[in-house]
SERO-4910 file (N, C-alpha, C, O; in steps of 0.05 Angstrom, whole numbers):
BEGIN
 pado doro    nc1    nc2    nc3   cac1   cac2   cac3    cc1    cc2    cc3    oc1    oc2    oc3
  Met    A   -156    217    113   -142    209     90   -152    181     83   -159    165    100
  Thr    A   -152    175     57   -162    149     49   -145    139     25   -121    138     27
  Phe    A   -157    133      3   -144    120    -20   -129    140    -38   -141    161    -46
  Ser    A   -104    134    -45    -89    150    -64    -74    132    -83    -67    109    -76
  Glu    A    -70    141   -107    -56    126   -127    -35    145   -141    -41    155   -163
  Pro    A    -12    149   -129      8    167   -140     18    157   -167     20    133   -172
  Gln    A     23    176   -185     32    169   -212     62    169   -215     73    162   -236
  Asn    A     77    178   -194    106    178   -195    116    180   -166    101    183   -147
  Thr    A    143    178   -163    155    177   -137    151    204   -122    147    203    -98
  Thr    A    152    226   -136    148    252   -123    120    253   -111    117    262    -88
  Glu    A     99    245   -125     72    245   -114     71    226    -90     59    233    -70
  Tyr    A     83    203    -92     83    184    -70     95    197    -45     84    195    -24
  Asn    A    118    209    -49    132    222    -26    114    243    -13    114    245     12
  Gln    A    100    259    -28     82    279    -17     59    267     -1     53    276     21
  Ile    A     47    246    -13     25    233      1     34    219     26     22    222     47
  Phe    A     56    205     24     67    190     47     75    209     70     71    203     93
  Ala    A     86    232     63     95    251     83     72    262     99     76    269    123
  Ser    A     48    263     88     25    274    102      9    253    118    -10    259    131
  Ala    A     18    228    117      3    206    130     16    198    157     40    193    158
  Asp    A     -1    197    178      9    187    204     10    157    204     28    144    214
  Val    A    -12    145    193    -13    116    189    -20    110    160    -36    123    148
  Ala    A     -7     89    150    -11     83    121     -7     54    116      9     40    129
  Ile    A    -21     45     95    -16     18     83     -8     24     54    -24     35     39
  Val    A     16     16     47     25     19     20     22     -7      5     32    -28     15
  Tyr    A      9     -7    -17      3    -30    -33     20    -28    -58     15    -12    -76
  Leu    A     40    -45    -60     58    -46    -84     46    -66   -103     43    -89    -97
  Thr    A     41    -57   -128     26    -72   -147     38    -68   -175     56    -52   -179
  Ala    A     27    -82   -194     35    -79   -223     11    -86   -240     -5   -104   -233
  Thr    A      8    -72   -262    -15    -77   -280    -14   -105   -292    -35   -116   -299
  Trp    A      9   -116   -295     12   -142   -308      8   -165   -288      9   -189   -296
  Cys    A      4   -159   -263      2   -180   -241    -27   -188   -237    -44   -171   -228
  Gly    A    -34   -212   -243    -61   -223   -240    -71   -221   -211    -93   -211   -206
  Pro    A    -56   -232   -191    -65   -230   -163    -68   -201   -154    -86   -195   -138
  Cys    A    -52   -182   -165    -55   -154   -158    -82   -143   -168    -95   -129   -153
  Arg    A    -89   -151   -192   -115   -142   -203   -138   -153   -187   -159   -140   -183
  Ala    A   -135   -178   -177   -156   -191   -162   -160   -178   -134   -183   -175   -125
  Ile    A   -139   -169   -121   -141   -158    -94   -147   -128    -95   -155   -117    -74
  Ala    A   -143   -114   -117   -146    -85   -119   -174    -76   -109   -175    -56    -94
  Pro    A   -196    -88   -118   -222    -78   -108   -226    -81    -78   -239    -65    -65
  Ile    A   -214   -102    -67   -216   -106    -38   -200    -84    -23   -209    -74     -3
  Phe    A   -176    -78    -34   -160    -56    -22   -175    -30    -23   -175    -15     -3
  Ser    A   -188    -24    -45   -204      1    -48   -227      1    -28   -233     22    -16
  Arg    A   -241    -22    -25   -263    -23     -6   -254    -19     22   -267     -4     37
  Leu    A   -232    -31     30   -221    -28     57   -212      1     62   -214     11     84
  Ala    A   -202     14     41   -195     42     44   -219     59     50   -218     76     67
  Asn    A   -242     54     36   -266     69     41   -277     63     69   -289     81     82
  Glu    A   -273     39     79   -283     32    106   -265     42    129   -274     41    152
  Asn    A   -241     50    122   -222     58    143   -209     85    136   -185     86    130
  Pro    A   -224    106    135   -214    132    126   -192    144    144   -179    163    135
  Glu    A   -188    134    168   -167    144    185   -139    134    177   -119    144    188
  Ile    A   -138    116    159   -113    105    149   -109    113    120   -128    112    104
  Ala    A    -84    121    113    -78    127     85    -73    101     71    -55     85     79
  Phe    A    -88     95     50    -84     72     33    -71     82      7    -83     97     -8
  Ile    A    -46     74      2    -31     84    -20    -25     61    -39    -10     42    -32
  Lys    A    -36     62    -63    -31     41    -83     -9     51   -102    -12     71   -116
  Val    A     13     36   -103     37     44   -118     42     23   -140     47      0   -135
  Asp    A     41     33   -165     49     16   -188     79     16   -189     92     37   -194
  Val    A     91     -8   -186    120     -9   -186    133     -2   -212    157      4   -213
  Asp    A    118     -3   -234    129      5   -260    129     36   -263    143     46   -280
  Lys    A    113     50   -247    113     79   -248    132     91   -228    143    113   -232
  Cys    A    135     77   -206    153     87   -184    175     66   -180    175     51   -161
  His    A    193     65   -199    214     45   -201    231     41   -176    238     19   -168
  Asp    A    237     63   -163    256     62   -140    244     53   -114    258     46    -96
  Leu    A    218     54   -111    205     48    -86    208     18    -78    214     13    -55
  Pro    A    204     -1    -96    208    -29    -88    237    -34    -78    240    -48    -58
  Leu    A    256    -23    -91    284    -27    -82    289    -14    -55    302    -25    -38
  Ala    A    279     10    -52    283     25    -27    270     11     -3    280     13     19
  Ser    A    248     -3     -8    235    -17     14    239    -47     14    226    -62     28
  Ser    A    259    -57     -2    266    -85     -3    243   -103    -11    240   -125     -1
  Val    A    226    -94    -29    203   -110    -39    213   -125    -63    224   -113    -82
  Thr    A    209   -151    -63    219   -168    -85    196   -180   -102    201   -192   -122
  Gly    A    171   -176    -93    149   -187   -108    123   -171   -103    121   -157    -83
  Val    A    105   -174   -121     79   -160   -118     57   -181   -119     60   -202   -132
  Pro    A     35   -177   -106     29   -154    -88     42   -156    -61     45   -178    -50
  Thr    A     50   -133    -51     61   -131    -24     47   -108    -10     44    -87    -22
  Phe    A     40   -111     15     27    -91     31     45    -85     54     54   -103     69
  Val    A     51    -59     58     69    -50     80     54    -30     97     44    -10     87
  Ala    A     53    -36    123     40    -18    142     61      0    156     82     -9    164
  Phe    A     54     26    158     71     46    170     56     61    192     33     68    188
  Arg    A     70     67    213     60     85    234     82    105    239    105     98    244
  Thr    A     76    131    236     95    153    238    120    148    221    143    151    231
  Lys    A    115    139    197    136    135    176    155    111    182    175    108    168
  Val    A    148     95    202    164     72    208    148     47    201    125     44    209
  Glu    A    161     29    187    148      4    180    142    -13    204    160    -17    221
  Val    A    117    -22    207    110    -39    230    105    -68    222    108    -86    238
  Asp    A     98    -72    196     94   -100    187     90    -99    157     85    -78    145
  Arg    A     93   -122    144     88   -125    116     78   -153    110     84   -172    124
  Lys    A     62   -154     89     50   -180     80     53   -181     50     48   -162     36
  Ala    A     61   -204     40     63   -209     11     40   -228      3     32   -245     18
  Gly    A     29   -224    -21      8   -241    -31    -19   -227    -30    -23   -208    -16
  Ala    A    -37   -239    -45    -64   -227    -49    -83   -239    -28   -101   -255    -35
  Ser    A    -80   -231     -3    -96   -242     19   -112   -219     32   -100   -202     45
  Pro    A   -139   -219     29   -155   -200     44   -150   -201     74   -150   -180     87
  Ala    A   -147   -225     85   -143   -227    114   -117   -214    123   -115   -203    144
  Ala    A    -97   -215    106    -71   -202    112    -74   -172    114    -64   -159    132
  Ile    A    -89   -161     95    -94   -132     95   -110   -124    120   -104   -104    133
  Glu    A   -130   -139    126   -147   -134    150   -130   -136    175   -134   -121    194
  Gly    A   -110   -154    176    -92   -156    199    -75   -131    201    -70   -122    224
  Leu    A    -66   -120    179    -50    -95    180    -67    -72    190    -58    -56    205
  Ile    A    -92    -71    181   -111    -50    191   -114    -52    221   -112    -32    235
  Lys    A   -118    -76    231   -121    -80    260    -96    -71    275    -98    -59    297
  Leu    A    -73    -77    264    -48    -69    276    -45    -39    278    -34    -28    297
  Leu    A    -55    -24    258    -53      5    257    -74     20    274    -70     43    280
  Lys    A    -95      6    281   -117     20    296   -110     20    326   -126     31    342
***
């Protein structure tokens, strides 16, 4: 599994259900730092196909930020067997790489 970009909460739930390990990237089209980190997230997804990288637009999946207590974007949340193991806020490539190391 690698990069996915669900268009609604139903798609997100289907993708997330099939992932043993995942990094969920909560983003918004109007967010400048989100746009800046997006290509790096995609590259890291290609380099780490054993992890599900799920890019979620908070304006398309309105209930997900509330359900996961996310108050700002970009936020990256790492999951192992559907349980959150860590999260990082902000557009930091090093933070995403740290989450990848945590999941391997």
